[in-house]
C-alpha positions in Angstrom: 9.6 9.2 44.9 9.1 6.8 42.0 5.9 8.3 40.6 5.9 11.0 38.0 5.5 14.5 39.2 2.1 16.0 38.8 3.2 19.6 38.8 6.7 20.9 37.9 8.0 24.5 37.9 11.3 25.1 36.2 13.3 28.3 36.6 10.4 30.5 37.6 11.2 34.2 38.0 9.1 37.2 38.7 10.2 40.8 38.5 8.3 43.9 39.5 10.1 46.7 37.7 13.7 46.4 39.0 12.8 44.2 41.9 13.2 40.5 41.6 10.6 38.9 43.8 11.4 35.3 42.8 14.1 33.7 40.8 15.1 30.2 39.7 12.2 28.5 41.5 12.2 24.9 40.5 9.9 22.5 42.4 8.4 19.1 41.6 5.2 18.0 43.4 4.0 14.4 43.4 0.5 12.9 43.7 -0.7 12.6 47.2 2.2 14.3 49.0 1.9 17.2 51.5 4.5 20.0 51.3 5.0 23.0 53.5 6.5 26.3 52.2 8.3 28.4 54.8 10.2 31.7 54.8 10.1 35.2 56.2 7.6 37.7 54.9 8.7 38.9 51.5 10.7 35.7 50.8 8.7 34.9 47.6 6.3 32.2 49.0 3.0 33.8 47.9 4.6 35.1 44.7 5.3 31.4 43.9 1.7 30.3 44.6 0.3 33.2 42.6 2.4 32.2 39.6 1.3 28.6 39.8 -2.4 29.5 40.1 -2.3 32.1 37.4 -2.7 35.2 39.4 0.8 36.4 38.3 2.4 35.7 35.0 6.1 34.6 35.4 8.8 36.8 34.0 10.6 33.6 33.0 10.4 29.9 33.5 7.7 27.3 32.9 4.9 25.6 34.8 3.8 22.1 33.8 0.8 20.3 35.1 0.2 16.7 34.2 2.7 17.2 31.4 1.0 20.2 29.9 2.6 23.7 29.8 0.2 26.0 31.8 2.6 28.9 32.1 0.6 32.2 32.0 -2.8 30.4 32.1 -5.6 32.5 33.7 -6.7 31.8 37.3 -10.1 30.5 36.1 -8.6 28.1 33.6 -6.0 27.0 36.0 -8.7 26.2 38.6 -10.7 24.3 36.0 -7.7 22.3 35.0 -7.5 20.9 38.6 -5.3 23.3 40.6 -7.1 25.2 43.3 -6.1 27.5 46.1 -7.1 29.3 49.3 -5.9 32.8 50.3 -4.3 34.2 53.4 -7.4 36.4 53.7 -10.3 34.1 53.2 -12.2 34.6 50.0 -15.7 34.0 51.4 -19.0 35.9 51.4 -19.6 36.9 55.1 -23.2 37.9 54.5 -24.2 34.5 53.1 -24.6 31.1 54.8 -21.9 28.5 54.8 -24.0 26.3 52.4 -24.4 29.2 50.0 -20.7 29.9 50.0 -20.0 26.3 49.0 -22.7 26.5 46.2 -21.0 29.6 44.8 -17.7 27.7 44.8 -19.4 24.8 43.0 -20.8 27.3 40.4 -17.4 28.9 39.9 -15.8 25.4 39.4 -18.4 24.4 36.8 -17.5 24.7 33.1 -20.7 26.6 32.4 -20.2 29.2 35.2 -23.4 30.8 36.4 -24.8 32.9 39.3 -26.4 32.3 42.6 -30.2 32.0 42.0 -33.2 29.9 43.0 -32.3 27.0 40.6 -28.7 27.0 41.8 -30.0 26.3 45.4 -31.9 23.2 44.5 -31.4 19.6 43.5 -28.1 18.0 42.7 -26.0 21.1 43.4 -27.5 21.5 46.9 -26.8 17.8 47.7 -23.2 18.2 46.5 -22.7 21.2 48.7 -24.1 19.5 51.7 -21.8 16.5 51.0 -18.8 18.9 51.0 -19.8 20.4 54.3 -20.2 17.0 55.9 -16.8 15.9 54.5 -15.2 18.8 56.2 -17.2 18.6 59.4 -19.0 21.8 58.6 -22.5 20.4 58.2 -23.5 21.8 61.6 -22.8 25.3 60.2 -24.7 24.9 57.0 -27.3 27.6 57.7 -25.1 29.9 59.7 -24.1 33.3 58.4 -20.4 33.1 57.7 -19.6 36.5 59.2 -20.7 35.2 62.6 -18.5 32.1 62.6 -15.1 31.7 64.5 -12.0 32.3 62.5 -11.0 28.7 62.5 -14.4 27.6 61.0 -14.0 30.3 58.3 -10.6 28.9 57.4 -12.1 25.4 57.3 -14.8 26.7 54.9 -12.2 28.4 52.7 -10.3 25.1 52.4 -13.5 23.2 51.7 -14.4 25.6 49.0 -11.0 25.1 47.4 -11.7 21.3 47.5 -15.0 21.5 45.5 -14.7 19.3 42.5 -11.8 17.2 43.9 -8.9 19.1 42.3 -5.6 17.3 41.9 -3.6 20.0 43.5 -4.5 22.4 46.3 -2.3 25.3 47.5 -3.2 26.9 50.8 -1.8 30.4 51.6 -1.3 30.5 55.4 -4.3 28.4 56.3 -3.8 29.1 60.1 -3.4 32.9 59.7 -5.6 34.6 62.3 -6.5 31.3 64.0 -5.8 31.1 67.7 -3.0 28.9 69.0 -5.5 26.6 70.7 -7.5 26.1 67.5 -4.7 25.7 64.9 -3.9 22.0 65.2 -7.6 20.9 65.5 -8.5 23.1 62.5 -5.7 21.7 60.4 -6.5 18.1 61.3 -10.2 18.5 60.5 -9.5 20.5 57.3 -6.7 18.3 55.9 -8.0 14.8 56.7 -10.5 14.7 53.8 -7.8 15.8 51.4 -5.6 12.9 52.3 -8.3 10.3 51.5 -7.2 10.2 47.9 -4.4 11.4 45.7 -4.7 15.2 46.4 -1.4 17.0 46.3 -1.3 19.6 49.0 1.0 22.5 49.5 0.6 25.0 52.3 2.5 28.2 53.3 3.0 28.3 57.1 4.9 30.3 59.7 4.2 28.0 62.6 6.9 25.4 62.7 4.9 23.1 65.0 2.2 23.0 62.2 4.9 22.3 59.6 6.5 19.5 61.6 3.1 17.9 62.3 1.5 18.0 58.9 4.2 18.3 56.2 6.3 15.3 55.1 8.4 17.6 52.9 9.3 21.3 53.3 10.6 23.9 50.8 12.3 26.9 52.4 12.4 30.2 50.6 14.9 33.0 51.2 15.1 36.3 49.4 13.1 35.0 46.4 14.8 31.7 45.9 14.8 28.2 47.3 17.2 27.7 50.2 16.4 24.1 50.9 14.0 21.4 49.7 13.6 18.0 51.3 12.2 15.9 54.2 10.8 18.3 56.8 13.0 17.2 59.7 16.1 17.6 57.6 15.1 21.0 56.2 14.2 22.4 59.7 17.6 21.3 61.0 19.5 22.9 58.1 21.9 25.5 59.5 21.0 28.1 56.8 17.3 27.5 57.3 17.6 27.9 61.0 19.6 31.1 60.6 17.7 32.8 57.8 14.2 31.3 57.7 13.2 30.0 61.1 14.8 32.9 62.9 13.1 35.4 60.7 9.9 33.5 59.8 7.7 36.2 61.5 9.8 39.2 60.4 
């Protein structure tokens, strides 16, 4: 790819006491590309995402975003710089409406911060939240209490909230986790389509190889805390070591 990488990790390592959870993780991500990260449980996938988004400080290595060293930056500052994420367990407020959840995400993304209050629910912020819901085909659920919604809709909402403010990079931690087999593809198509309208760089962790094949042009395979393979999805999924150590143990 000829364009400059938007996000680069070099030699990332994370140790927990004597346990090395990740080592020598070097990945370059480019504007507008979609990457999948695969690997068995405990392979280091979420540790990698946590380091990139500031939830874990690397024991070694560097993270550069748009040429700037952001290694060790806080999650709040990382998000405000233009890197957002979703979580395997959706970080939503089940007792609030879908619209209110998006407004909270908008407040959190704003430089000034703030709290959910009557002024926050009016005017420009309300219009922006409704626009996000429409963009992600969630406008029909605007006034629904989130705790009553199907899991697939909750996951769509989680992704929509990560997309508030049009970040340059979005990292999704198992976006289809807990979603029924029948819902997965439709949910991913609806949730990812708005992100591909522009130059959003998208990385998602996934165990379902059908989802990986369908949505990721490039795949990074993790094994025992390090990168086993990185390249076009078809080639990575046919790699003998990936087939033996990753695909065979992806649900282990």
